ZALO-229217 format. One line per 4 residues: number of its first residue (from 0); their letters; for each residue x, y, z of N, C-alpha, C. Coordinates in steps of 0.001 Angstrom, whole numbers, plus 500000, padded with zeros to 6 digits. Layout:
residues N
NUM = a = X/Y/Z/X/Y/Z/X/Y/Z | ...
***
This chain:
residues 118
0 = isyv = 179784/440074/432167/179861/440454/430913/179018/440107/429635 | 178905/440018/428578/177633/440484/427394/178775/439944/426871 | 177287/439008/426063/177751/439243/424050/177405/439910/423379 | 177731/440197/421958/177383/441754/421663/177574/440485/419640
4 = ggdf = 176417/440529/419766/176542/440056/417983/177206/440968/417152 | 177288/440650/415731/177513/442281/414463/178857/441537/413883 | 179497/442815/412859/180401/442817/412655/181502/443516/412676 | 182553/443233/414048/183224/444356/414207/184299/445401/413417
8 = ftdt = 184164/444966/411909/184788/445687/410885/184175/446756/411027 | 182062/446768/411016/181730/447402/410594/180820/448762/411577 | 180874/447460/412020/179317/447852/413405/180049/448538/414106 | 180071/450030/415664/180290/450227/416850/180435/449222/417441
12 = lpag = 181319/449563/418594/181886/448445/419346/181617/448916/420621 | 180667/447539/421511/179943/448258/422567/180517/448475/423557 | 180168/449387/424606/181013/450004/425812/182014/448821/426618 | 182850/448902/426919/183820/447887/427806/184868/448083/428002
16 = diya = 185728/447648/429685/187103/448195/429802/187357/446979/429543 | 187456/446207/428629/188607/444940/428145/187809/444051/427233 | 188075/443752/426365/187724/443204/424700/188504/442165/424364 | 188149/441068/424142/188886/440007/424396/188712/439385/423294
20 = lgri = 189776/438570/422229/190191/438043/420802/190326/436560/420928 | 189575/436042/421189/190251/434267/420822/190463/433819/419708 | 191231/433388/419033/191099/433012/417491/190427/434321/416516 | 191192/435224/416986/190298/435910/415922/191575/436898/414607
24 = lhdw = 192109/437355/415882/193681/437904/414645/194179/437077/414033 | 194371/436004/414255/195695/435079/413355/194281/435298/411514 | 193274/435637/411275/192566/435146/410560/192944/436035/409328 | 193123/437357/409666/192934/438759/408859/194489/439160/408594
28 = sepk = 194804/440106/407344/196034/440530/407067/196288/442082/408099 | 197497/442718/408194/197722/443221/409132/196769/445133/409203 | 196243/444881/407669/195634/446586/407017/193894/446022/408366 | 193230/445041/407963/192547/444100/408924/192553/444646/410302
32 = iakl = 193586/444081/410791/193933/443916/412234/194396/445430/412397 | 195113/445784/412032/195219/447361/412559/194289/448163/412219 | 193151/448533/411308/191429/448782/411461/190735/448112/413129 | 190698/446989/412757/190053/446324/414331/191194/447113/415642
36 = laki = 192046/446821/415683/192556/447335/416744/192062/449258/416929 | 192880/449463/416319/191988/451503/416637/191227/451612/417300 | 190332/450678/416027/188581/450511/416999/188430/449978/418739 | 189300/449259/418346/189292/448894/420132/190146/450102/420854
40 = haal = 190570/450514/420405/191139/451422/421430/190828/452368/421321 | 190245/453031/420336/188852/454300/420098/187773/453888/421470 | 188063/452355/421091/186473/452394/422532/186810/452363/423730 | 187866/452143/423927/188603/451915/425132/188240/452994/426543
44 = psgg = 188357/452989/427655/188316/453632/427889/190071/453469/428748 | 190300/454898/429226/191509/454845/429376/191648/454183/430486 | 193201/453286/430603/193335/452275/431307/192696/451010/431336 | 191966/451188/430501/191081/449412/429295/192008/448841/428681
48 = avli = 191947/447589/428590/193142/446678/427994/192339/445470/426463 | 192894/445156/425843/192778/444279/424840/193181/443229/425067 | 192642/441737/425055/192836/440511/425619/193215/439565/423774 | 194387/439511/424020/194507/437946/422370/194936/437011/422631
52 = cekl = 194024/436390/422260/194876/435013/422719/194772/433886/421447 | 195144/433748/420647/196332/433066/419913/197667/432586/420263 | 197745/431555/418976/199259/430398/419166/200160/431412/418972 | 201980/431695/419965/202217/432726/419443/203395/431961/418593
56 = lrdd = 204039/432104/417575/205155/431681/416995/206670/431549/417873 | 207475/431553/417889/208599/432182/418182/209400/432982/417276 | 210115/433856/417882/210897/434666/417355/211100/434317/415814 | 212216/433113/415707/212463/432170/415013/211749/431956/413734
60 = kagp = 210421/432124/414252/209216/431582/413003/209179/430164/413354 | 210315/429240/413824/210236/428040/413360/209264/426629/414341 | 208498/427356/415506/207621/426961/416541/207347/428095/416953 | 206383/427091/417916/206338/425659/418468/205530/425350/416979
64 = ewav = 205616/423832/416838/205210/422687/415324/203281/423348/415135 | 202736/423476/416344/201221/423118/416097/201460/424929/416077 | 201454/425739/415800/201586/427172/415348/202448/427076/414219 | 203171/427006/414009/203542/427188/412485/202809/425914/411199
68 = lqsl = 202418/425047/411379/200816/424236/410989/199762/425369/410659 | 199128/425398/412390/198509/426103/411873/198863/427544/411302 | 199463/428436/410616/199769/429670/410348/199730/428940/408547 | 200466/427711/408136/200203/427438/406843/198663/427348/406606
72 = nmlv = 198144/426309/407777/196764/426237/407300/195470/427729/406914 | 196499/428727/408052/195888/430173/407731/195997/430861/406017 | 197523/430618/405752/197460/430719/404513/196631/430164/403567 | 196380/428955/403371/195875/428160/402486/194180/428682/402542
76 = caeg = 193998/428782/404024/192218/429286/404248/191693/430574/404417 | 191940/431343/404332/192240/433304/404844/193414/433444/404545 | 193193/434656/405158/194049/435483/404528/194967/435883/405979 | 195141/435472/406842/196405/435806/407799/197277/434468/408037
80 = kert = 197866/434869/409307/198427/433837/409803/198910/433998/411083 | 200007/432787/411804/200401/433502/412596/201145/434055/413129 | 201578/434684/414321/202121/436056/414875/203483/435755/415613 | 204227/435909/415892/205100/435995/417775/204913/437358/418019
84 = laey = 205071/437112/419520/204951/438120/420134/205633/439257/419521 | 206441/439936/419250/207277/441084/418824/206100/441963/417659 | 205452/440719/416452/205117/440992/415426/203457/441986/416251 | 202690/441008/417223/201969/441253/417762/201813/442711/418589
88 = eall = 202741/442913/419415/203353/444303/419547/203547/445385/419053 | 203649/445267/418048/204384/446094/416314/202737/446631/416706 | 202273/445943/416245/200526/446392/415609/199890/446401/416944 | 199975/445982/418605/199455/447027/418742/199821/448524/419936
92 = rrag = 201172/448690/419737/201699/450168/420171/200822/450774/418342 | 201589/450667/417136/200895/451399/415897/199562/451806/416280 | 198721/450768/417014/197595/451085/416847/196693/452340/418170 | 198083/452625/419206/198162/453142/420480/198249/452257/421531
96 = fsrv = 198163/451032/421839/198313/450370/423452/200246/450767/423463 | 199872/450859/425204/201246/451572/425937/202053/450599/426318 | 200992/449598/426749/201773/448558/427913/201080/446664/427056 | 202381/446121/426920/201890/445106/425416/202806/443775/427001
100 = egrt = 201986/443170/426988/202584/442039/427873/202409/440030/427314 | 203252/439375/426956/202906/437812/426396/203049/436959/426992 | 202088/436071/427458/203023/434320/428324/202529/433942/427192 | 203235/432752/426737/203594/431550/426364/202913/430726/427417
104 = tasp = 202018/429431/427202/201806/428203/427807/201528/427338/427107 | 200843/426021/427900/201219/424098/427548/200132/424194/426323 | 199212/425192/426485/198236/425059/426137/197970/425403/424579 | 196965/425262/423809/196851/425638/422272/196660/427237/422088
108 = ldav = 196276/428074/422959/196933/429444/423143/197663/429952/424119 | 198228/430840/424077/198987/431705/424624/198028/433153/424351 | 198602/434240/424934/197657/435349/425607/199061/436402/425210 | 198443/437731/425052/198662/439140/424527/197907/440011/425434
112 = lafk = 198628/440619/426454/197497/442011/427241/198253/442907/426530 | 197629/444096/425814/197926/445633/426384/196722/445969/426465 | 197186/447489/427067/196374/448776/428219/196399/449900/427140 | 195609/450545/427398/195154/451927/426887/196027/453367/427791
116 = ar = 196962/453696/427311/197631/454599/428476/196286/455330/429431 | 196899/454952/430646/195602/456130/431782/195587/457603/431264
***
């Protein structure tokens, strides 16, 4: 594992087989997320993946309570929001990812894993 500083919107991404984004995407609007995910997809080798760690809203967006409150915080303090698995899947598929899996957990973060086709 290596860590590289920089601006992921403007700098070239370092080579990697998997990119991990923890509490990153909920900060941004859909156009900025689309730009970042497309950039990650282009940088990945075939079969590479992106791991997104965010709290997922239920499909009805009424919970879990912690995610709803965090979404309100994002509305007030940033330009983003919490999203459902279906919303992340749509963003990932538009960026070119072919397989998307999501898991909710009992912890403050859930996981979405998306793969670039081989």
